[in-house]
Structures are given as structure tokens and as C-alpha cells.
C-alpha positions as a Markdown table, in Angstrom:
| # | Residue | x | y | z |
|---|---|---|---|---|
| 1 | Met | -0.1 | 0.0 | -0.1 |
| 2 | Lys | 1.5 | 3.3 | -1.1 |
| 3 | Ile | 2.1 | 6.0 | 1.6 |
| 4 | Trp | -0.9 | 8.3 | 0.1 |
| 5 | Ile | -3.2 | 5.5 | 0.4 |
| 6 | Gln | -2.1 | 4.8 | 4.1 |
| 7 | Leu | -2.6 | 8.7 | 4.9 |
| 8 | Tyr | -5.8 | 8.7 | 3.1 |
| 9 | Leu | -6.7 | 5.7 | 5.5 |
| 10 | Ala | -5.3 | 7.5 | 8.4 |
| 11 | Val | -7.9 | 10.6 | 7.7 |
| 12 | Phe | -10.6 | 8.2 | 7.2 |
| 13 | Ile | -10.1 | 6.6 | 10.5 |
| 14 | Val | -9.8 | 10.1 | 12.5 |
| 15 | Phe | -13.0 | 11.0 | 10.5 |
| 16 | Ser | -14.8 | 7.8 | 11.6 |
| 17 | Ile | -13.6 | 8.2 | 15.4 |
| 18 | Ala | -14.8 | 12.0 | 15.2 |
| 19 | Gly | -18.4 | 11.0 | 14.1 |
| 20 | Ile | -18.5 | 8.3 | 16.7 |
| 21 | Leu | -17.4 | 10.8 | 19.4 |
| 22 | Asp | -20.0 | 13.3 | 17.9 |
| 23 | Asp | -22.6 | 10.7 | 18.3 |
| 24 | Phe | -21.5 | 10.0 | 22.2 |
| 25 | Arg | -21.8 | 13.8 | 22.9 |
| 26 | Glu | -25.4 | 13.5 | 21.0 |
| 27 | Arg | -25.9 | 11.0 | 23.8 |
| 28 | Arg | -26.8 | 8.2 | 21.2 |
| 29 | Pro | -27.7 | 4.7 | 22.9 |
| 30 | Phe | -24.9 | 2.2 | 23.2 |
| 31 | Trp | -26.0 | 0.0 | 20.7 |
| 32 | Phe | -26.1 | 2.8 | 18.1 |
| 33 | Leu | -22.3 | 3.7 | 19.1 |
| 34 | Ala | -21.4 | 0.0 | 18.6 |
| 35 | Leu | -23.0 | -0.5 | 15.5 |
| 36 | Ala | -21.3 | 2.8 | 14.2 |
| 37 | Gly | -18.0 | 1.6 | 15.2 |
| 38 | Leu | -18.5 | -1.8 | 13.7 |
| 39 | Ser | -19.4 | -0.4 | 10.4 |
| 40 | Asn | -16.3 | 1.8 | 10.4 |
| 41 | Ile | -14.1 | -1.4 | 11.3 |
| 42 | Ile | -15.9 | -3.5 | 8.5 |
| 43 | Ile | -15.0 | -0.9 | 5.8 |
| 44 | Val | -11.6 | -0.2 | 7.1 |
| 45 | Leu | -10.7 | -3.9 | 7.0 |
| 46 | Leu | -12.0 | -4.5 | 3.7 |
| 47 | Phe | -10.2 | -1.2 | 2.6 |
| 48 | Ile | -6.9 | -2.8 | 3.7 |
| 49 | Ala | -7.9 | -6.0 | 2.4 |
| 50 | Tyr | -7.9 | -4.6 | -1.3 |
| 51 | Trp | -4.3 | -4.8 | -1.0 |
| 52 | Asn | -3.8 | -7.7 | 1.4 |
| 53 | Arg | -6.0 | -10.2 | -0.5 |
| 54 | Ser | -5.1 | -13.0 | 1.8 |
| 55 | Trp | -7.0 | -11.2 | 4.8 |
| 56 | Leu | -10.6 | -12.4 | 3.1 |
| 57 | Asp | -9.2 | -16.1 | 2.3 |
| 58 | Gly | -11.9 | -18.3 | 3.7 |
| 59 | Val | -14.2 | -15.8 | 4.3 |
| 60 | Gly | -16.2 | -15.8 | 1.2 |
| 61 | Ile | -19.7 | -14.3 | 1.0 |
| 62 | Leu | -19.4 | -13.1 | 4.6 |
| 63 | Ala | -17.3 | -9.9 | 3.2 |
| 64 | Gln | -20.2 | -9.3 | 1.0 |
| 65 | Val | -22.9 | -9.6 | 3.7 |
| 66 | Leu | -20.7 | -7.4 | 6.1 |
| 67 | Phe | -20.2 | -5.0 | 3.4 |
| 68 | Ile | -23.9 | -4.7 | 2.6 |
| 69 | Ala | -24.5 | -4.4 | 6.3 |
| 70 | Ala | -22.0 | -1.5 | 7.0 |
| 71 | Met | -23.7 | 0.2 | 3.9 |
| 72 | Val | -27.0 | -0.1 | 4.9 |
| 73 | Trp | -26.1 | 1.2 | 8.3 |
| 74 | Glu | -24.2 | 4.1 | 6.7 |
| 75 | Gly | -26.9 | 5.0 | 4.7 |
| 76 | Tyr | -29.3 | 5.0 | 7.9 |
| 77 | Gln | -27.0 | 7.0 | 9.9 |
| 78 | Ala | -26.8 | 9.4 | 6.8 |
| 79 | Val | -30.4 | 10.0 | 6.9 |
| 80 | Leu | -30.5 | 10.5 | 10.5 |
| 81 | Asp | -27.7 | 13.2 | 10.4 |
| 82 | Phe | -29.9 | 14.8 | 7.6 |
| 83 | Cys | -33.0 | 14.8 | 9.4 |
| 84 | Ala | -31.3 | 16.0 | 12.5 |
| 85 | Thr | -30.1 | 19.2 | 10.6 |
| 86 | Gly | -33.9 | 20.0 | 10.3 |
| 87 | Ala | -35.7 | 21.2 | 7.1 |
| 88 | Pro | -34.6 | 24.8 | 6.7 |
| 89 | Thr | -37.3 | 27.5 | 6.6 |
| 90 | Asn | -37.1 | 29.9 | 3.7 |
| 91 | Ser | -35.2 | 32.6 | 5.4 |
| 92 | Glu | -32.7 | 29.9 | 6.9 |
| 93 | Glu | -32.5 | 28.3 | 3.4 |
| 94 | Glu | -29.6 | 30.4 | 2.3 |
| 95 | Glu | -27.7 | 29.8 | 5.7 |
| 96 | Gly | -27.9 | 26.2 | 5.4 |
| 97 | Arg | -26.8 | 25.8 | 1.8 |
| 98 | Pro | -23.0 | 26.2 | 2.6 |
| 99 | Ala | -23.2 | 23.5 | 5.2 |
| 100 | Leu | -25.0 | 21.3 | 3.2 |
| 101 | Ile | -22.3 | 21.7 | 0.4 |
| 102 | Leu | -19.4 | 21.4 | 2.7 |
| 103 | Gly | -21.2 | 18.3 | 4.1 |
| 104 | Val | -21.4 | 16.7 | 0.7 |
| 105 | Leu | -18.1 | 17.7 | -0.2 |
| 106 | Leu | -16.5 | 16.1 | 2.9 |
| 107 | Phe | -18.4 | 12.9 | 2.2 |
| 108 | Ser | -17.3 | 12.6 | -1.1 |
| 109 | Val | -13.7 | 13.4 | -0.5 |
| 110 | Leu | -13.6 | 11.4 | 2.8 |
| 111 | Cys | -15.8 | 8.7 | 2.9 |
| 112 | Leu | -16.8 | 7.7 | -0.9 |
| 113 | Pro | -13.3 | 6.3 | -1.9 |
| 114 | Ala | -13.0 | 4.3 | 1.3 |
| 115 | Phe | -16.7 | 2.7 | 0.5 |
| 116 | Val | -15.9 | 2.0 | -3.1 |
| 117 | Ile | -12.6 | 0.2 | -2.5 |
| 118 | Ala | -14.0 | -1.8 | 0.4 |
| 119 | Gly | -16.8 | -2.7 | -2.0 |
| 120 | Ile | -14.6 | -3.9 | -4.6 |
| 121 | Ser | -12.6 | -5.7 | -2.2 |
| 122 | Ala | -15.6 | -7.6 | -1.0 |
| 123 | Phe | -17.2 | -8.2 | -4.3 |
| 124 | Arg | -14.0 | -8.9 | -6.5 |
| 125 | Gly | -13.8 | -12.9 | -7.5 |
């Protein structure tokens, strides 16, 4: 694994931990925090397994099931986070737009590549 990939992975891990800490500050239940952490661990392990294929030896279809479960959880969590921001009224719409754009950009740059590589790792034959 090249150094820039390792740096990206480190940033993704820090971003994931920050998200769990944010959920903790929001007083989410223990099961929610546990599933959020487990989802992040699955993505990180599948991401690394893209370069270390031996990590998935003997796992078979379980890698695909775990990846799908992690993505379902991430989608659920994204919907909850989006709903928590509240629907802006007309006067608040202009103020909320930069935060929405920043959120989409952060997701695209920080999370989407890890999700794609983890998915390729889980589903490649």
C-alpha cells in the first residue's frame, strides 16, 4: 500500500472516530455507537484487504454480507444526520446551503473512496 493511501486511510479513521465521538456527545444509545464503530471497522478492514487479499481467504460471501450491512448502516446514519439538521425555512435556506455543500464535499472526499474500495474488495472474485 502506497504512502498516500495510508495517509488517506489514517484521515478516514480519524474522521470515523470523530463521527462516533459526535454521536456520543449527542447521547446516542450504546447499541448505536457499537454499530457505528463496527461499520467503520468493517470498511477499514475491507479497504486494507483490497491490497492484502489474504485477509479475505476463507471468508467467502461473509465479506459481501458485512459490506452490505455496513453500507445499510451508513445510509441509515446519513439519513438520521440529515434529518437532525432540520428542514430549513425560506429565511434559513440561504444560511444552510453552505453547510450542506460542505457536508456533501466532505462525504465525497473522505468517505466515498473508502466505501468504493471496500466494496470492490468484498465483491471481487
